[in-house]
C-alpha positions in Angstrom: 21.1 90.9 61.9 20.8 89.3 58.5 19.9 85.6 58.4 19.7 83.5 55.2 17.3 80.5 55.7 17.9 77.5 53.5 15.2 74.8 53.4 13.9 72.1 51.1 10.2 71.5 51.3 8.9 67.9 51.5 6.7 66.3 48.9 4.1 65.7 51.6 3.9 68.7 53.8 4.3 67.9 57.5 5.4 69.3 60.8 8.9 70.2 59.7 7.7 72.5 56.9 5.1 74.0 59.3 7.9 74.7 61.8 10.2 76.3 59.3 7.5 78.6 57.9 6.5 79.6 61.5 10.2 80.2 62.3 10.7 82.5 59.3 7.7 84.5 60.3 8.9 84.5 64.0 12.3 85.8 63.1 11.0 88.5 60.8 8.5 89.7 63.5 11.4 90.0 66.0 13.7 92.3 64.0 15.8 89.9 62.0 16.4 90.7 58.3 15.5 87.3 56.8 16.3 86.0 53.4 15.3 82.6 52.1 16.6 80.1 49.6 13.9 77.4 49.3 13.4 74.4 47.0 10.5 72.0 46.8 10.9 68.3 46.6 7.9 68.3 44.2 10.6 68.9 41.6 11.7 65.3 42.0 10.2 63.1 39.3 8.3 59.8 40.0 11.4 57.7 39.2 14.6 59.4 40.6 17.7 58.2 38.9 21.4 58.0 39.4 21.8 61.8 38.8 19.7 62.5 41.9 21.6 59.9 43.9 24.9 61.6 43.1 23.4 65.1 43.8 22.2 63.8 47.2 25.9 63.5 48.1 27.1 66.7 46.4 24.8 69.0 44.4 26.7 71.5 42.2 23.5 73.3 41.6 22.9 73.5 45.3 26.3 74.9 45.9 25.8 77.5 43.1 22.4 78.6 44.3 23.7 79.0 47.9 26.8 80.9 46.7 24.6 83.2 44.6 22.1 83.8 47.4 24.9 84.6 49.9 26.5 87.0 47.4 23.2 88.9 46.9 21.9 88.9 50.5 25.2 89.2 52.4 24.0 87.4 55.5 25.6 87.4 58.9 24.5 83.8 59.5 23.3 81.0 57.1 20.7 78.8 58.9 20.1 75.4 57.2 17.0 73.5 58.0 16.7 70.7 55.3 19.0 70.3 52.4 17.9 66.7 51.4 18.1 65.7 48.6 18.2 68.5 46.0 20.4 71.1 47.8 22.7 68.5 49.5 25.2 69.5 52.2 27.2 71.4 49.5 25.2 74.5 50.6 27.2 74.3 53.9 30.5 74.4 52.0 29.3 77.3 49.9 28.5 79.3 53.1 31.9 78.5 54.7 33.7 79.4 51.4 32.1 82.8 51.7 33.2 83.1 55.4 29.7 82.9 56.8 28.9 80.9 59.9 26.4 78.0 59.5 23.7 76.9 61.9 22.0 73.7 61.1 18.7 72.7 62.8 18.4 68.9 63.2 14.7 68.4 62.6 15.1 64.7 62.1 17.8 61.9 62.4 18.9 61.9 58.8 22.6 62.1 59.7 22.2 58.9 61.7 19.5 57.0 60.0 18.6 56.7 56.3 14.9 57.2 56.9 15.5 60.0 59.4 13.1 58.4 62.0 15.2 55.8 63.9 12.3 53.4 63.0 12.2 50.0 61.3 9.2 47.7 60.8 7.1 49.7 63.3 9.7 49.6 66.1 12.4 52.0 67.3 15.8 51.1 65.8 19.2 52.6 66.5 21.4 50.0 64.8 23.0 52.7 62.5 23.7 55.2 65.3 27.5 55.6 65.5 28.2 53.5 62.4 30.6 55.0 59.9 28.3 53.8 57.2 24.7 52.9 57.7 24.9 49.4 56.4 21.9 48.0 58.3 19.7 50.7 56.8 20.9 49.9 53.3 20.4 46.1 53.8 16.8 46.6 55.0 16.1 49.3 52.4 15.0 51.7 55.2 14.6 54.6 52.9 11.3 54.1 50.9 11.9 50.4 50.8 14.7 50.8 48.3 18.3 49.6 48.8 19.8 51.8 46.1 18.0 54.9 47.5 19.0 53.9 51.0 22.6 53.5 49.8 22.5 57.1 48.4 21.4 58.5 51.7 24.0 56.5 53.7 26.7 57.7 51.2 25.7 61.3 51.8 26.0 61.0 55.6 29.3 59.0 55.4 30.9 61.2 52.7 30.3 64.4 54.7 31.6 62.8 57.8 34.8 62.1 56.0 34.9 65.6 54.5 34.5 67.1 58.0 31.2 68.8 57.1 29.7 67.9 60.4 32.8 68.2 62.5 34.3 71.4 61.0 32.0 73.2 58.6 28.8 73.5 60.6 29.4 76.2 63.2 26.6 75.1 65.5 23.9 72.4 65.4 20.5 72.9 67.0 18.8 69.9 68.4 15.2 70.5 69.3 15.1 68.4 72.5 17.5 66.8 75.0 16.3 63.4 73.8 17.5 64.1 70.3 20.7 65.8 71.4 21.7 62.6 73.3 21.3 60.6 70.1 23.4 63.0 68.1 26.1 63.1 70.8 26.2 59.3 70.8 26.7 59.4 67.0 29.8 61.6 67.3 28.6 65.2 66.6 30.8 67.6 68.5 29.1 68.3 71.9 30.5 71.8 72.1 28.7 72.7 68.8 25.4 71.2 69.8 22.7 73.5 71.3 19.3 72.5 72.5 16.8 75.1 71.3 13.2 74.2 70.7 11.1 75.7 67.9 9.1 78.7 69.2 5.3 78.3 69.4 3.0 81.3 69.5 0.5 81.4 72.4 -3.2 81.4 71.6 -5.0 84.7 72.3 -6.9 83.1 75.1 -7.0 79.8 77.0 -10.5 79.2 78.3 -12.5 76.6 80.1 -13.2 73.4 78.2 -16.7 73.0 79.6 -18.1 69.6 78.4 -15.3 69.4 75.8 -15.3 67.6 72.5 -13.3 64.6 73.7 -9.9 63.5 72.4 -8.0 65.1 69.5 -5.3 63.8 67.2 -3.3 66.3 65.0 -0.8 65.0 62.5 0.0 63.1 59.4 -1.9 59.9 58.7 1.1 57.7 58.1 2.4 54.5 59.6 5.2 55.9 61.8 2.6 58.2 63.5 0.9 55.3 65.2 -2.6 56.1 63.9 -3.4 52.5 63.1 -2.5 51.6 66.7 -4.5 54.6 68.0 -7.7 53.4 66.3 -7.2 49.9 67.6 -6.9 51.4 71.1 -10.0 53.4 70.5 -12.2 50.4 69.8 -12.0 49.9 73.6 -12.2 53.6 74.7 -15.7 55.2 74.7 -14.5 58.8 74.3 -15.2 60.8 71.1 -12.0 61.2 69.0 -11.5 63.8 66.3 -8.6 63.3 63.8 -7.1 66.3 62.1 -4.7 65.6 59.2 -4.3 63.7 56.0 -1.8 61.2 54.5 -1.4 57.9 52.9 -3.4 55.9 55.4 -6.5 58.2 55.2 -8.7 55.9 53.2 -7.8 52.8 55.2 -8.4 54.5 58.5 -11.7 55.9 57.5 -12.9 52.5 56.4 -11.9 50.8 59.6 -12.5 53.4 62.3 -15.1 52.9 65.1 -18.2 55.1 64.9 -17.2 57.5 67.6 -14.1 58.6 65.6 -14.5 61.5 63.1 -12.1 62.7 60.5 -11.8 66.5 59.9 -9.1 66.4 57.2 -6.2 68.9 56.9 -7.3 72.1 58.5 -5.8 75.7 58.5 -3.9 76.7 61.6 -6.8 78.8 62.9 -9.1 75.8 62.7 -6.6 73.5 64.4 -6.4 76.1 67.2 -10.2 76.1 67.5 -10.2 72.3 67.7 -7.5 72.3 70.5 -9.5 75.0 72.4 -12.6 72.7 72.3 -10.9 69.4 73.1 -10.5 67.7 76.5 -7.0 66.3 75.7 -4.6 65.6 72.8 -3.5 62.1 71.9 0.0 61.5 70.5 0.6 57.8 69.6 3.7 58.1 67.5 5.8 55.0 67.1 9.1 56.8 66.1 11.5 58.9 68.2 9.9 62.2 67.6 12.4 65.1 67.8 10.0 67.8 69.0 6.4 67.2 68.2 4.7 70.4 67.1 1.3 69.1 68.1 2.4 68.6 71.7 3.9 72.1 71.8 0.7 73.7 70.5 -1.4 71.6 72.9 0.7 72.9 75.8 0.2 76.4 74.6 -3.5 75.9 74.7 -3.4 74.4 78.2 -4.4 71.0 76.7 -3.4 67.8 78.5 -1.6 65.2 76.4 -1.7 61.4 76.4 1.5 60.4 74.5 3.2 57.2 73.5 6.5 56.7 75.4 9.7 57.1 73.4 11.2 60.2 71.8 10.9 63.7 73.1 7.3 63.3 74.3 8.7 61.8 77.5 10.5 65.0 78.4 7.7 67.3 77.3 4.8 65.8 79.1 5.0 65.5 82.9 3.4 62.1 83.6 0.6 62.5 86.1 0.8 66.3 86.1 0.2 67.6 82.5 -0.8 64.3 80.9 0.3 60.7 80.7 3.2 59.0 78.9 2.3 55.4 78.2 3.5 52.5 76.1 1.4 52.2 72.9 0.9 48.5 73.9 -0.7 49.5 77.3 -4.3 49.2 76.3 -5.6 49.4 79.9 -3.4 52.4 80.6 -4.7 54.4 77.6 -8.3 53.5 78.4 -8.0 54.6 82.0 -6.1 57.8 81.1 -8.6 58.8 78.4 -11.7 58.0 80.4 -10.3 59.9 83.5 -9.3 63.0 81.5 -12.7 63.1 79.7 -14.8 62.7 82.9 -12.8 64.3 85.7 -13.0 68.1 85.0 -11.1 69.0 88.2 -8.1 66.8 87.2 -8.3 68.1 83.6 -8.1 71.7 84.8 -5.1 70.9 87.0 -3.3 69.2 84.1 -4.2 72.1 81.8 -2.7 74.6 84.2 0.5 72.6 84.4 0.7 72.2 80.6 0.4 75.9 80.1 3.1 76.6 82.7 5.5 74.2 81.0 4.9 75.9 77.7 5.7 79.3 79.1 8.9 78.0 80.6 10.2 76.1 77.6 8.5 77.0 74.3 7.1 80.5 74.5 8.6 82.9 71.9 10.3 85.2 74.4 12.3 82.2 75.9 13.3 80.9 72.5 14.3 84.4 71.2 16.7 84.9 74.0 18.4 81.6 73.4 18.5 82.0 69.6 20.0 85.6 69.9 22.7 84.3 72.3 23.7 81.7 69.8 23.8 84.0 66.8 25.7 86.7 68.7 28.3 84.1 69.8 28.9 82.9 66.3 29.2 86.5 65.0 31.8 87.3 67.6 33.8 84.2 66.6 33.6 85.3 62.9 
């Protein structure tokens, strides 16, 4: 089966880019003939102008590039991950004009929310969900603090709603979690075209005993929506070592204000992240936004690593509270302190949680499970074609 992957990389690499790269490798390793059409948002200059705003709604270059790639590669399926802003949804129309079914993975909430996070001023926000035009997001300048830029994103989503791109041109959407799927259904995406299929996560070669353990571990971007400021405030009252893996715009600020028992490891290659997970007692996930499918939690589960997660988003369905970790309000200082202290000191409980976390991974996120569901979807679309 020939699959053309279309993706636009972000200026600051994060979990979505990691997931797409891993997915390309996963598909190639499991017998798919994979072609790629990839752009990089690094092409965008420091001061985007009206031309980019217009191209966000409909990019003639994106349409041409997609049409050319389809003509050369002759795919059975076009699988779109991110087309914002350089490709635009015009790539979907190019595929359908060529008679090729389109699958679109919904890595974020861009179709519902101009910043794609369902987050405003540090709090979950769903005011634009179900709106024909995301006026609240424009008024508040939710995309990069800019009303004009927010208006361009809102216009993209609204225009393609009117064009029927979401309702008629996309053959099937993939939501990564039930939590995310519920938001997209509420916004009007066709329920019969919405599948829930998580990203596959490779299992580590071995999952061993933690022994004494290195303490708590955070893996992710150091940016406001990830809750790392709030995490460090919690950690002033938690006497457990904390290692932070990742980089981002808050790095200098966090390093300057962190308690002494917090260490920063920077961005690490995947092998080093795996080693850090193998050594840790538990993962912390303090995100403030409605995460779609946190890669860090999936990888922790694969390692048999318990998780303490902030409530909200898909974390609540991924972590079994009291069995594979804890799901707590980020404002619950006493709850976080008790959970972290217990998981660090109680090796019997930690081992029980680790076993449950690994079991949940094998049931929901292991490659064999995901491959079967992905194959079933692709086969169904090809039969319809």
